[in-house]
N, C-alpha and C positions, 0 to 999 in steps of 0.2 A: 442690593446683596453681594458680600467678596467670596468667591471663587476660593474653593480647598486645594490648593495643589495638592498635597498629600491624598485628598479622596479620591482626586482627578487619575493620577499616577497607579493608585491601589485598582481603583476601577481600570483601567487600563490594562493591568497586569494579567488581569483576568482573562480579556480577551486574546492577549496573547499569548496565556497557555493554551485557549482552544485552538488559535490558529499552527502553532507547534505542534500539537495533536494531529491536526487536519490535515495542514499542508506544509509537512516538517522539511522536504526540498525546498520552498522558500523560504520559511523560517532560518533554516541553516545559511543559506545561502546570504540574508539579509545580514545575520550574525555572523557570519566571517566578512562579509565588507564593514560593518561597524566597526569591528575588533581593529580590521588595516587599517581603516582611515581613524581611529582615535591613539592607533601605538604610538609611542615618542620617537620623535625625527628629528627634522627641524624645529617643529615646533613640538612643545611639551602638551601632555594632555590636560593639563588646564587650558591654554590657549586654543585648542580646539574645542574645549568646553563652551568656552566664552564665544568662539567663532558658530559655533551648533544653536547657543541661545539665541545669537545676535540673527540667525536665519528662523529660527521658532517664531520669535517676535514678529520679524518683517513676513512673514508668511500668515501668522495668526494662528498657531498650534498650541490648543492650549497643555496638550499632552507633551510635545515638544518645551514646551517651556518646565513643566514639572520637571520631566526626567533631568533635563541638564542642570537646572537650578539645583535641583536636590546633589548630584555629583558637583558643581561648584563648590557648593555647599561644604561637603566631602574632602574636597580638594583644598581647602581654605582658603577661594579666594576671597576677596574684601571685597564692602560695598563699594568700594571704588571704581573696581575693575569692572565689577557687574555692573555701574551706572554707567560707566563709559564705552562698554558692547552695546548697552542698551541707547548708547546714541547715535552709535554706528546704524545699529538697527532701524533705528528711527530716522536718520538721513536718509537707508536706502528705502522706508518703506513707508516714507511719508506720514501721513495723518491717523493711518489707521496704524499704523504700527507704533505710535506716539500713544493709542489705547492700550496695545496690549505690553508697550515698557511699562507704563505706569501700572498696570494691574501685574507683572513679574515683579515688582517689589514686593506685592503681598506675598508672591513664592518664597521670596529671598529671606521675608520674615519668617515664614511659616516654617521652612526646612531648617533654617537655624536656632529655632525653637526647639524644634524637634531631634535634632543634632547633640542640641547643649542639654535636654533633656536624659539622652540615650545615653550620652559620655558620664553624666553624673554617677 
């Protein structure tokens, strides 16, 4: 059975909304950290999202794969860029990361299809 990364991210967004309501200071801190970490500097936003995807795969985080792959598709990352980042994740995370890297390709396909449909 294939995972639906759009469904995974949609479900997680609901939980994040609840956390924003119930622990606003913590969530504001996390949001500020995310904004600072992803701001363009020596590395652009796409490169930072490729790094985040690699870490998400190496740590076996479905939500991370979903959110960062969605961002990469939005930013116009190519399949080749994504696959090279996945190669680094496999190198760093070994066999378990390989299983998630293979699954992350499904996320790329799913978000590419959604992005294409929304752009039409």
